[in-house]
C-alpha positions in Angstrom: 10.0 -1.5 9.3 7.2 -2.8 11.4 5.4 -6.0 10.3 2.9 -8.0 12.3 -0.1 -10.3 11.6 -3.7 -9.8 12.8 -6.9 -11.8 12.4 -10.3 -10.2 11.7 -12.7 -11.5 14.4 -15.5 -9.1 13.7 -18.5 -11.2 12.4 -19.2 -8.8 9.6 -15.5 -8.3 8.6 -14.2 -4.9 7.7 -17.6 -3.4 6.6 -18.4 0.3 6.5 -18.1 1.4 10.1 -15.0 -0.5 11.2 -13.4 0.3 7.8 -14.0 4.0 8.4 -12.6 3.7 11.9 -9.5 2.0 10.6 -9.0 4.6 8.0 -9.4 7.4 10.6 -6.8 5.7 12.8 -4.3 5.2 10.0 -4.5 8.8 8.8 -3.1 9.9 12.1 0.3 8.4 11.2 2.9 9.8 8.8 4.3 6.3 8.1 3.6 4.5 4.9 1.1 1.8 5.7 0.0 -1.3 3.9 -2.2 -4.3 4.7 -1.8 -7.6 2.9 -4.4 -10.4 2.9 -3.7 -14.1 2.9 -3.8 -14.3 -0.9 -1.2 -11.5 -1.3 -3.6 -8.7 -2.2 -2.4 -5.4 -0.8 -4.4 -2.4 0.1 -3.9 1.1 1.5 -5.5 1.4 5.0 -5.6 5.2 4.6 -8.2 4.9 1.8 -11.8 3.9 2.5 -12.3 2.8 -1.1 -9.2 0.5 -0.9 -10.3 -1.0 2.5 -13.9 -1.6 1.4 -12.9 -3.1 -2.0 -10.5 -5.5 -0.3 -13.5 -7.4 1.0 -11.9 -8.6 4.2 -14.2 -11.1 6.0 -14.3 -12.6 9.4 -11.5 -15.1 10.0 -9.2 -13.4 7.5 -5.5 -13.2 8.4 -3.8 -10.0 7.4 -0.3 -8.6 7.6 0.2 -5.0 8.7 3.3 -3.2 7.5 4.4 0.2 8.5 7.5 2.1 7.4 8.4 5.6 8.6 9.1 7.8 11.7 6.2 6.5 13.7 6.1 2.9 12.3 6.1 1.0 15.7 3.4 3.1 17.2 1.3 3.0 14.0 1.7 -0.7 13.5 1.0 -1.6 17.1 -2.2 0.5 17.2 -3.4 -0.8 13.9 -2.8 -4.5 14.9 -4.5 -3.8 18.2 -7.5 -2.2 16.5 -7.9 -5.1 14.1 -7.5 -7.8 16.7 -10.0 -5.9 19.0 -12.8 -5.6 16.5 -16.0 -7.2 17.7 -19.6 -6.3 17.2 
């Protein structure tokens, strides 16, 4: 199991465009993926509805969890994507 933390630095949080990019990235992996916000709310990063309804804002800390055959690659790329978001 891969688990790592990331911080949303994007001034507009995970709004429509970065949320769609995150979902597209996550769908490339076969592993089960989950993102948990600081208050313990969990959402599916392979679902655009789930990501948008999570309401993740700038400065939010999230935990990325991946379980499966490509968990390390998936987790590393997702954390890198989230930490690299900037508009």
